[in-house]
N, C-alpha and C positions, 0 to 999 in steps of 0.2 A: 504493500500500500504505499502511495506516495506521501511524503511529509507535507504539511501545511506550507513550509518554507519553499519546497520544490514546486508545489502547485502555484504558489504566488508568483515565483520566477517565471514559470511557463506562461502564466496569464500575462505577466508584464511584458514578456517578449512578444507574445501574440499582439498585444496592444500597439507596441512600438511598430511592428512590421505593418499592421493594419493602417496606421497613420501615415507611414512612409508610402505605401501602395496608394492611399487615398490621395496624398498630395501629388504623386506622380501621375495619377489618372487625371486629377483636375487640371494639372498643367498641361497634359497632352490633349484633354478636352478643349481647353481654352485655346490652344494653338490651332485646333481644327475649326472651332466654332467661330471665332472672331476674325474678321479680315483685317490684318494689320495695316497701318498707314503710315507712310513715310514722307516727310516734308523737306525740301531743299530749296534754297534760295535766299531772298533778301528781306528788307524790313516789312514788306507786304505780307509776309508769311512767318516771320520770326516770332516765336512765342516765349522769349526769355533767355535765349542763349547768351546774348551780349551782356546780361546782367551779371554773369560770372566772369567777365572779361574787362580788362583795363582799356576802355575805348569811351570816345565821347558819343558814339551811335548807340544810346541807350534810352529806354522809355521806362525809367525806374522811379520816377517821382510824380506826385500829383500835378495836374489832374489826369494823367494817363490812368486807364482802368476805373475811371469815375462810375462807369455803368457796368462794370464787370460785377458778377454776383457777390464778390468779396468788397467791392468798391475801393479797391486798392490797385496801385500800379503792379503789372505782372511781367513787364518786358514786352508786351504787345504794343505795337504802334497803332493804338486804337483807343477809343473811349470804353469799349467793352470787348466783344469777341471779335476775332479776325477770320480770315477766310478758312484756314484749316479747321478751326473750331467748328465752323458752320458745316463744312464737308463731313466731319466727324459725326455731327448731329444727324446728318441726312443718312449716313450710311449705318447708323445705329451703333457707333463705336464711342468709347470713352476719348476725351480729347488726348492728344499725344503730348507727352512731356518734352521739354527741351533736353537734347542729348546730354548737355552739361549739368543737368539737375542731379543732385545727390538722391533725389527720390526715385530715379528710374533704375530700379533693381527689381529682381524676382519676376513675378508674374506681370508687373507693369511693363516689362520689356516686350511682352507678347502684343501689347496694343500697337506698338510701333514706336516711332521717335521722330521728333523734329530736330533736324540739323541746321535749320536756316539761321542766318546771321545778318543783321542790318548793315547795310553799306557796301555789300560785296556786289560783284558782277561777274560777267563771263570771263573778263580779263583780270589777271592778277594785280595789274596796277590800278584797277578801278577801286575807288574809296581808300587810297593810301593816307588820306588826311584824317581817317578815323582810327588809324594805328592798328590795334590788335583786334581783327575781326577774323571770322572763320572762312576763309576763301573756299571756293566751290571745290577745289582739289582736295582740301582738308576735309570738307563735309563728306566727300565720297570715301576718304580715308576713315573717317569715324563710322561710315555706314559698314564698311568691311569689318571694322573693330566691333561693332554692335552685333554682328553676325557670329563672331567668335564667342561673345559673351552669351548669346542665346544658344549657341551649340552646347555650351556647358551646362545649359539647363534643360534642354529638351532633346539634345543630340543633333548631329549634322543633317540627317536626312529630313527630320521634322523642320529644322531651320531653314533648309532649302525650300521645302514646300511652303513654309509661311512667307518667305521672301517672294517666291514666284507667284504666290496667290495674292500678294498684297496690292494695295493701290499706292502709287506714289504721285507727289505733286512737285513740279519743278516751276519756279518763278524767277527769272533772270532777265536782264537786258536794259531795263530802265535806268539803273545806275551807271552803265557803260556810256550813256549820253549825258545824263544830268550830273553825275559826280566823276566825270572823265572828259569826254570830248567837248562838252560845253561848259565845263566847270569854271574855267577862266578863258578870257579872250586869248587866242593864239596858244591854246594848250598843246602840250607835246603831241598828242594824238592828232589834233587838228592840223598841225604842221607836217605830221607824218603822212596823213591820208586825206584825200577829199572824201566828203561824207558818203558817196556811193561805195567807194573802195573801203571805207571803214566798215560799212555794214557787211560787205562780202567777207572781210576778215573776221568780223564777230560770228558770223553764221559758220565759218570754217572751224572756229575754235569751239563754238557750241556743239558742233557734230562730235568732236572728240569727247566732250563732257557726256553727252547722251549715250554714246556708245559704251563708255565706261560704266555708266549706270546700268545699262543693259547686261554687261559683262559681269556685274556684281549681283544679278539675279532679277532685276526689275522687269516685269512683263506687262504691267498696265501703268502707263506714266501720263498724267495731265500736265501738258506744257502750255503755260499761259504766255501770250505775246505781250508786248509792252502796251499799256494803256495809253490814253491821250495826254502824254507828258507835257504837252505845251499848254494844257488847260488847267493844270493844278494850280492852287493859289500861289504857290512860291514862284512859279514862272510868271503868272500874271502880274505879281508885284514888281518883277524885274523888267518885263517886256511889254506889258499891255497898257494902252492909254485909255481904252474905253470897254475893257472886259474881254477883248477879242484873244483867242488862244495864240500862243507864240508860234509863228509859222515855221520857223526853222526846225524846232523841237517836233512839231507835227509832222514836217517832212521826213525827219528821222524815223518816227513810227511807221510812216507810210512807206518807207523803203525796207525797214526791218521785218515788219510783220508778214508781208507775203513771202519773203524769202525764207522766213522761219516755217511757214506752212509747207512750203515746197521741200524743205529739208526733211520735215517729219514725214511727208509722203514718201520721199526717197528712201528713207530709213526703213519704213514699214515694208516697202516693196523689197528691199534688200534682205530684210529679216524674214520675209514671208508671212507677217502677222501684223495686226493692228496693235502694236506695242504703244506707240506714241499718239495721244489724243490731243488735238489742238484746241485750245480755248481762246477765242478771240476777245481778249481783254479790252481791246480798243473799241470794238463794237458794243460790248456790254457796258462799258463806262459811259460811252457817248450817248447811250439811251437817256440817261438822267442828267448828263452834262448839258446836252442839247436842249432838253425840256424838263428841267427839274420840277416844275409844277405838276407835271403829269405823274410823277412818282411821289408827290406829297412833300417835296423839299421847298423851302423858301429861296433857296440859293444853291447853286453849284459853283459859284465863283469865290465866295467868302468862306474861309475856313472858320469852324466853330471856335477853335483855339489858336491864338497867335496875336500878332501885333503888325502895325503898319498897313499899308495898302492891302486890301483882300485878307487881312489877317495872315498875310503870306511871307512876312520878314522874320528871319531867326527861328527859334525853337518854340515849342509848346512848353511853357514853364508855369509855376504857380503864380507868377506876376502877369501872365498873359491875359488878354481879353478871353473871356469864356462864355459861350452862349448857354442860356438856361435850359433849351430843349435840343439835345443832340439829334434827335430823330428828324429834325427839320433842316438839317445841313448834310449835304452830299459828302463834304470833305470835313474830317475831324481836325486835322492839323494842316500845315502847308503842303504836305505831300500825300497824305494817307487818307482813304475813304472812311467814313463813319461806319459803325457796326451795322446801321440800317442799310447803307449802301452796299456794304459787303453781303447782306442777305440777298439783295437784288442780283448781285453777281452770281452768288452760289446757286440761286434759283435758275439762272440761265445755264449755269454748268450743268445742273440736274436735268433740266427738261428743255433747254434751248434747242431751236431749229438748227439747220445746217449753217445759218448765218453766223451762229456763235460757236457751234461745236462741230468738229470734223475729225473722224468719219461719223462719229456718234456721240450723243450726250451721255452723262454719267448714269442716268436711269437705265438707259438701254445697255451699257456696259454691265451693271449690276445684274440685270435680267439675264443677259447672255452668259455671264460667268457663272451664275447659279445653276446653269444646266449643264456645266462641264464636270 
């Protein structure tokens, strides 16, 4: 007959084994059930990585985050939620954490990660004035590191499956004009390239970035073009006399965006699959920039938070002018859409026609992938 002590030991061992098996199963089930989401790019999609860096490109003080659930700054360049948050909502996922966040451990890794960093561009010399930012090559290095970390949690096969089945978002390009080519008169890049040649160079460099992302396992990637960068309050403050968009910056977008779509189509043909999905951010933004009242905004020219003409000078700070109702403003600060404007953009991503999404919108992608 077994002694009470031996019976207790056996019971205790069974309990521990049961807990281990339960944990492993729950991790495995979560890896299968949830579609991971990965975010790469600049301040339009950064949700706090720059808060962990010594850089001037930060959104870590009031009134940033004033309409976030916590009413505190989060590192998002928004009054509340940004585009990745809203896409996560739509696909039924938790919001991704910044990759540099110490909270991104354990099962939270299986939700995905946000690698974006305000100030960066396609080119490594874009945003040099911001000092320590996570350039796109480094973001992809971190993505590779992320996969090693997840492999330790659920194994390499499950990790590859999680990454292959994930949704990714890539938002680059605007800073290569605003914070590089047009940053100062006679900038180094503007002396090196005429604008059409500069755009061709950007596209050739973007091609390398997207192919590396594919090599790292991404199989569904939303790629946003540049918005109407000549129409943001910061550019109106510098170039506009009567509220008209800055012609030269709009010309840059007009040259860049069609060539980006062409690149994505070429890559999809080369890869034999619709890996890269084009989101026409220019057209999405122009819907409410051109006719703000139709979308319930009082203005698309004046930022909610800022100072000077169009509230477009300098940064949004505790000393800035601040509108009482952010939902009435298309732009939150001199460069970034308000949460409400971001919601309009994400709705176009989800259900928009071929004018906005090519070759299909995100709802169609989700329906198609659910059958695979």
